[in-house]
matplotlib code that plots the C-alpha trace (Angstrom):
import matplotlib.pyplot as plt

x = [-71.6, -70.4, -72.4, -70.8, -70.8, -69.4, -68.6, -69.4, -68.3, -70.3, -68.1, -69.1, -66.2, -64.7, -62.5, -59.1, -59.6, -58.0, -54.4, -51.2, -49.6, -46.7, -47.5, -45.4, -46.1, -47.1, -49.2, -48.3, -50.4, -48.4, -49.3, -52.2, -54.2, -55.0, -51.5, -48.9, -46.1, -47.5, -47.8, -51.6, -53.6, -55.5, -59.4, -59.4, -56.8, -54.7, -52.0, -50.4, -50.4, -49.6, -51.9, -50.6, -51.7, -50.7, -50.6, -49.7, -47.1, -47.2, -49.9, -53.6, -54.3, -50.9, -52.1, -54.7, -54.7, -55.0, -56.1, -56.3, -53.8, -53.5, -50.4, -50.2, -46.8, -47.0, -49.0, -52.0, -55.6, -58.1, -59.0, -62.9, -63.0, -61.6, -61.3, -57.8, -55.3, -52.4, -50.4, -50.5, -49.5, -46.2, -45.6, -47.3, -44.9, -41.8, -43.0, -43.7, -40.2, -37.9, -39.9, -39.1, -36.1, -36.8, -34.0, -34.4, -31.8, -32.2, -31.7, -30.1, -27.3, -26.9, -27.3, -29.1, -28.7, -31.2, -32.5, -32.2, -34.6, -35.5, -34.9, -38.3, -37.8, -38.3, -38.6, -36.5, -33.5, -34.3, -36.5, -40.2, -42.1, -42.7, -41.0, -39.4, -35.9, -32.9, -30.3, -27.6, -28.2, -32.1, -32.1, -35.7, -37.0, -36.9, -36.9, -36.5, -35.8, -37.1, -38.2, -41.6, -40.4, -38.6, -42.1, -43.0, -41.7, -41.3, -41.5, -43.7, -46.1, -49.8, -51.6, -55.1, -58.2, -61.5, -64.4, -67.7, -68.2, -70.1, -73.8, -73.3, -73.2, -70.0, -66.7, -63.8, -59.8, -57.5, -54.5, -54.4, -50.7, -47.5, -45.4, -42.1, -42.2, -43.9, -42.1, -44.0]
y = [31.6, 35.0, 38.5, 41.2, 44.6, 47.0, 51.1, 51.2, 55.0, 55.5, 56.5, 56.6, 54.3, 56.9, 56.5, 58.0, 60.5, 60.9, 61.7, 60.8, 59.2, 57.7, 53.7, 50.1, 46.9, 45.1, 41.8, 39.8, 37.4, 35.5, 32.1, 30.0, 29.3, 25.8, 25.1, 26.7, 26.1, 28.2, 32.1, 33.3, 33.8, 36.9, 35.9, 35.6, 32.5, 33.9, 36.4, 36.2, 38.2, 39.3, 40.9, 42.9, 45.3, 49.1, 50.5, 54.7, 55.5, 59.3, 62.2, 62.3, 58.6, 56.4, 53.8, 53.1, 49.7, 49.8, 46.3, 44.0, 46.1, 43.6, 43.9, 41.9, 40.9, 38.8, 36.6, 37.5, 39.3, 38.6, 42.1, 42.8, 44.2, 41.1, 38.4, 37.6, 36.9, 39.6, 40.6, 42.2, 45.3, 45.4, 49.3, 49.7, 46.5, 48.5, 51.7, 49.6, 47.9, 51.5, 53.3, 50.7, 49.8, 46.8, 44.6, 43.2, 41.7, 41.5, 38.7, 39.3, 41.1, 39.9, 43.7, 44.3, 45.6, 47.5, 50.2, 49.4, 52.0, 51.3, 53.3, 55.0, 55.0, 58.6, 57.2, 60.7, 57.8, 55.1, 52.9, 53.2, 55.7, 55.2, 51.4, 50.2, 48.6, 47.8, 50.2, 49.0, 47.5, 48.3, 45.0, 45.3, 42.1, 42.6, 40.2, 40.0, 38.2, 39.8, 38.1, 39.0, 38.2, 41.8, 43.3, 43.2, 46.1, 48.1, 51.7, 54.4, 57.0, 55.7, 57.1, 56.2, 56.8, 54.4, 52.2, 50.7, 48.4, 45.7, 45.4, 48.6, 52.4, 51.5, 52.9, 51.3, 51.6, 51.5, 52.5, 53.6, 53.6, 54.0, 57.7, 58.9, 58.9, 62.7, 65.3, 66.8]
z = [17.3, 18.2, 17.8, 16.4, 16.1, 13.6, 13.1, 9.2, 7.6, 4.4, 2.0, -1.9, -3.9, -6.1, -9.1, -9.5, -12.0, -15.6, -14.8, -14.9, -11.7, -10.8, -10.1, -9.6, -10.6, -7.1, -8.6, -12.1, -13.9, -16.7, -16.6, -18.5, -15.9, -17.5, -18.1, -15.8, -18.1, -20.8, -21.3, -19.8, -24.2, -25.2, -25.2, -28.6, -28.4, -30.8, -28.3, -25.2, -22.8, -19.0, -16.1, -14.0, -10.7, -10.1, -7.3, -7.2, -5.4, -4.7, -4.2, -3.0, -5.0, -3.0, -2.3, -4.5, -6.7, -10.8, -11.5, -14.4, -17.1, -19.6, -21.4, -24.8, -25.0, -28.5, -30.9, -33.6, -33.1, -36.0, -37.9, -37.6, -41.2, -42.5, -40.2, -40.7, -38.4, -37.5, -35.6, -32.2, -31.9, -28.6, -29.0, -25.4, -24.3, -25.7, -24.2, -20.9, -21.2, -21.9, -19.6, -16.6, -17.2, -17.0, -19.0, -22.0, -24.9, -28.8, -30.1, -33.3, -32.0, -28.1, -27.0, -23.4, -20.5, -17.7, -18.8, -22.5, -24.6, -27.7, -31.4, -32.9, -36.3, -37.8, -41.5, -42.6, -41.4, -43.9, -40.8, -40.5, -38.7, -35.0, -35.4, -32.6, -33.4, -31.1, -30.9, -31.5, -34.6, -35.5, -37.0, -39.4, -37.5, -33.9, -31.7, -27.7, -24.8, -21.2, -17.5, -16.4, -12.9, -13.3, -14.1, -10.1, -8.9, -12.1, -11.6, -14.5, -14.8, -15.7, -17.7, -16.0, -17.5, -17.0, -18.7, -18.2, -15.5, -18.1, -16.3, -14.7, -14.7, -12.6, -14.5, -13.0, -14.0, -16.2, -17.2, -20.7, -21.3, -19.5, -19.2, -17.8, -13.9, -13.2, -11.2, -8.4]

ax = plt.figure().add_subplot(projection="3d")
ax.plot(x, y, z, "-o")
ax.set_aspect("equal")
plt.show()
């Protein structure tokens, strides 16, 4: 067995500070490891999600990776207080699709194209305030189709935060939300 020698520069790993960074999806995990023909389930087993790794595009943190961004894409969750099943909030999915320009199609009116942005109800327009609608038909029961393979390479601004690592005094970076691309 050969004897090796390595020069190691002592460097402490530092998280990206809470900030707005531009990034793109470099890895996507959207299938259940136990059944590669089905969508990955949330930890409760009642919802569905995709997990994405992002790479920062520019600036001081260019090339750094933020891992394990879980994006709910449907299903339910169990309410901690009432113990009832309720539909998952898919606001983050709508923001992701709108901001990255990933193509989606409304199943009601068949409207869809790349960069299709959702209409957000104002309350004054007779629609629920803050609720996402198809901009063409504004159907109150929005159901959309999209292809998760289009998520790879998708680019937008990221709200970067941090979260404590379980069982440790260290933290790791998370994507708190999606933002318009930052201009420098």
